[in-house]
C-alpha positions as CSV (number, residue, x, y, z in Angstrom):
1,M,-18.1,-6.9,-3.6
2,Q,-16.0,-5.7,-6.4
3,R,-12.4,-7.1,-6.4
4,P,-9.6,-4.5,-6.1
5,P,-7.8,-3.7,-9.4
6,R,-4.6,-5.3,-10.7
7,I,-1.6,-3.3,-9.3
8,D,0.2,-2.8,-12.6
9,A,1.5,0.0,-14.8
10,S,-2.0,1.0,-15.8
11,F,-3.1,1.3,-12.2
12,F,-0.7,4.1,-11.6
13,S,-1.3,5.9,-15.0
14,G,-3.4,8.7,-13.5
15,L,-0.7,10.1,-11.2
16,G,0.4,13.6,-12.1
17,R,4.0,13.3,-11.1
18,T,6.8,10.8,-10.2
19,V,6.0,9.2,-6.9
20,N,8.1,7.1,-4.5
21,F,6.1,4.7,-2.4
22,Y,8.1,3.6,0.6
23,I,7.1,0.5,2.6
24,V,8.9,-0.2,5.9
25,R,8.6,-3.1,8.3
26,H,8.4,-2.3,12.0
27,G,11.4,-2.5,14.3
28,E,12.2,-5.5,16.4
29,S,9.5,-6.3,18.9
30,V,9.6,-8.2,22.2
31,A,8.0,-11.2,20.4
32,N,10.6,-11.0,17.5
33,A,13.4,-11.4,20.0
34,Q,11.7,-14.5,21.4
35,N,11.1,-16.1,18.0
36,R,7.4,-15.8,18.8
37,V,4.7,-15.6,16.1
38,Q,2.8,-12.3,16.4
39,G,0.2,-12.0,13.7
40,R,-2.4,-9.6,15.2
41,S,-1.2,-10.1,18.8
42,D,-0.1,-6.7,19.9
43,F,3.5,-6.9,21.2
44,P,5.5,-3.7,21.7
45,L,8.9,-2.8,20.4
46,N,12.0,-3.6,22.4
47,D,14.9,-1.2,22.8
48,R,16.7,-2.5,19.7
49,G,13.6,-2.0,17.7
50,R,13.4,1.6,18.8
51,D,17.0,2.1,17.8
52,Q,16.3,0.6,14.4
53,A,13.4,3.0,14.0
54,R,15.6,6.0,14.7
55,Q,18.2,4.8,12.2
56,A,15.5,4.3,9.6
57,G,14.3,7.9,10.4
58,A,17.8,9.1,9.7
59,W,17.7,7.5,6.3
60,F,14.4,9.3,5.5
61,R,15.7,12.7,6.6
62,G,15.4,15.1,3.7
63,R,13.2,12.9,1.6
64,P,10.0,14.6,0.4
65,V,7.5,12.3,2.0
66,A,4.1,14.0,2.1
67,R,1.9,11.4,3.8
68,T,2.7,8.5,6.3
69,L,0.3,5.7,7.0
70,C,0.9,2.9,9.5
71,S,-0.7,-0.3,10.8
72,P,-2.7,0.2,14.0
73,L,-0.7,-2.5,15.9
74,S,1.6,-0.9,18.4
75,R,4.9,-2.2,17.1
76,A,4.2,-0.6,13.7
77,A,2.6,2.6,15.1
78,E,5.5,3.2,17.5
79,T,8.0,2.6,14.7
80,A,6.2,5.1,12.6
81,D,6.1,7.7,15.4
82,I,9.8,7.4,16.1
83,L,10.8,7.3,12.4
84,C,8.7,10.4,11.5
85,S,9.9,12.3,14.5
86,E,13.5,11.5,13.7
87,A,13.1,12.4,10.0
88,G,10.8,15.4,10.4
89,L,8.0,13.8,8.4
90,P,4.3,14.3,8.8
91,A,2.7,12.5,11.7
92,P,1.5,9.0,10.8
93,R,-2.1,8.1,10.4
94,R,-3.4,4.6,11.2
95,E,-4.6,2.5,8.3
96,P,-6.2,-0.8,9.1
97,L,-5.4,-2.3,5.7
98,L,-1.7,-2.3,6.7
99,V,-2.3,-4.6,9.7
100,E,-0.4,-7.9,9.9
101,L,-1.9,-11.1,8.5
102,D,-4.0,-13.3,10.9
103,T,-1.6,-16.2,11.8
104,G,-4.4,-18.3,13.3
105,K,-3.5,-21.0,15.8
106,F,0.2,-20.1,15.7
107,S,-0.4,-16.6,17.1
108,G,1.4,-16.0,20.3
109,L,3.4,-19.2,20.1
110,T,7.2,-19.5,19.6
111,L,8.2,-21.4,16.5
112,D,9.2,-24.4,18.7
113,E,5.8,-24.4,20.4
114,A,4.0,-24.2,17.1
115,R,5.9,-27.2,15.8
116,E,5.2,-29.2,18.9
117,R,1.5,-28.3,19.4
118,H,0.4,-28.3,15.7
119,P,2.6,-30.8,13.9
120,E,0.3,-31.3,10.8
121,D,0.0,-27.6,10.3
122,W,3.7,-27.1,10.8
123,A,4.5,-29.7,8.2
124,R,2.4,-27.8,5.6
125,F,3.8,-24.5,6.8
126,A,7.3,-25.6,5.9
127,H,6.4,-25.6,2.1
128,M,3.2,-23.6,1.9
129,S,3.9,-20.8,4.4
130,W,0.7,-19.4,6.0
131,E,-1.5,-21.1,3.5
132,G,-0.6,-24.4,5.3
133,V,-1.9,-23.2,8.7
134,S,-5.6,-24.2,8.6
135,D,-7.1,-21.1,10.3
136,A,-4.6,-18.4,9.1
137,E,-5.6,-15.6,6.7
138,R,-5.9,-17.1,3.2
139,S,-3.7,-16.0,0.3
140,H,-6.6,-14.7,-1.8
141,Q,-7.7,-12.5,1.2
142,L,-4.1,-11.2,1.6
143,A,-3.8,-10.4,-2.1
144,D,-7.1,-8.6,-2.1
145,R,-6.2,-6.6,1.0
146,A,-2.8,-5.7,-0.5
147,R,-4.6,-4.4,-3.6
148,A,-7.0,-2.3,-1.5
149,A,-4.0,-1.0,0.5
150,W,-2.3,0.1,-2.8
151,A,-5.5,1.9,-3.8
152,A,-5.3,3.8,-0.5
153,L,-1.6,4.6,-1.1
154,R,-2.2,5.8,-4.6
155,R,-5.0,8.0,-3.3
156,E,-2.7,9.6,-0.7
157,A,-0.1,10.2,-3.4
158,A,-2.7,11.8,-5.8
159,E,-4.2,14.0,-3.0
160,S,-0.9,15.2,-1.5
161,G,1.2,15.5,-4.7
162,G,4.1,13.9,-2.9
163,D,5.7,10.6,-1.9
164,V,4.0,8.2,0.5
165,L,5.4,6.1,3.4
166,A,3.6,3.0,4.8
167,L,4.7,1.2,8.0
168,S,3.6,-2.4,8.1
169,H,4.5,-6.0,8.9
170,G,6.6,-8.8,7.3
171,G,3.6,-10.9,6.1
172,T,1.6,-8.0,4.7
173,I,4.7,-6.5,3.1
174,Q,5.2,-9.8,1.3
175,W,1.8,-9.3,-0.4
176,L,2.2,-5.5,-1.0
177,V,5.2,-6.5,-3.2
178,R,3.8,-9.7,-4.6
179,V,0.7,-8.2,-6.1
180,T,2.8,-5.8,-8.2
181,F,4.2,-8.9,-9.9
182,G,0.8,-10.6,-10.2
183,C,1.8,-13.3,-7.8
184,E,-1.0,-15.3,-6.2
185,S,0.9,-17.7,-3.9
186,W,3.4,-17.5,-1.0
187,M,6.4,-18.9,-2.7
188,P,9.1,-17.7,-3.3
189,L,9.3,-15.6,-0.1
190,L,11.0,-12.2,0.3
191,S,13.4,-11.3,3.1
192,T,11.8,-8.7,5.4
193,G,14.1,-7.5,8.1
194,N,13.1,-5.3,11.0
195,C,12.9,-1.7,9.6
196,G,13.7,-3.1,6.1
197,I,12.9,-0.4,3.5
198,F,11.1,-1.2,0.2
199,Q,10.9,1.5,-2.4
200,L,8.7,1.5,-5.5
201,A,9.3,4.4,-7.9
202,V,6.4,5.2,-10.3
203,E,6.9,7.6,-13.2
204,P,3.6,8.5,-15.0
205,R,3.5,8.7,-18.8
206,G,0.4,10.7,-19.4
207,E,-2.3,8.5,-20.7
208,L,0.1,5.6,-21.2
209,P,0.9,3.0,-18.5
210,A,3.3,4.3,-15.9
211,F,6.9,3.2,-15.6
212,M,7.4,1.2,-12.3
213,Q,10.6,0.1,-10.7
214,W,11.4,-1.5,-7.3
215,K,14.5,0.4,-6.4
216,E,14.9,-1.1,-2.9
217,L,13.9,-4.5,-1.5
218,N,14.6,-4.9,2.2
219,L,17.3,-2.2,2.5
220,L,18.5,-2.3,6.1
221,P,19.8,1.2,7.0
222,G,22.2,2.1,9.8
223,D,24.4,0.0,12.1
224,P,24.7,-3.7,11.1
225,A,25.1,-4.5,14.8
226,L,21.4,-3.6,15.3
227,R,20.2,-6.1,12.7
228,A,18.5,-9.3,13.7
229,Q,17.6,-12.5,11.9
230,P,14.2,-12.0,10.3
231,V,11.3,-13.7,12.2
232,F,7.6,-13.2,12.3
């Protein structure tokens, strides 16, 4: 299988207009509030997560987003539904490439349970992140999936002629950002708060490579009282 392309300035050179790509993490889930690792386990939002989604929607009100994609997991899909309704944006469409990483044997466990039940993996996790968990999704797989997701986002921008919004998860967002810098390992990590907003502005230059700028990294809109310590 052909490897997805590098996500660099040349990758975006074919766009016909300036495009903002917005990537947003889901609101706080029931598992987030319990310090529980989710991965692909399907936990719903809690009430604070729904309030966070509404406040993110208020931030997007008036922004010319033409397409919205979201992970099929319910915490991201519900965030997308609430945000788009609040902001008056197009209804979101499910995109499997935006699903959270597979967290392997840690899935469904609290952080304390993971430390107690899998001490060797936990010791590696502390300095290798998910690459240290023996059956979690590998870094090269995440990088390739992130590149494929960018290809889908670029296609949506080219077809719609507008900005694109993607609702995803903390681990996957790490890689959506990392691949734009050519990073192939987990460290250093980025903060990814619930409903944190990441904005990549891309300005095409005709046949030349595009101008790219990360304008926002983990912007947390709305009431600070609704913010929570980032967890998986």
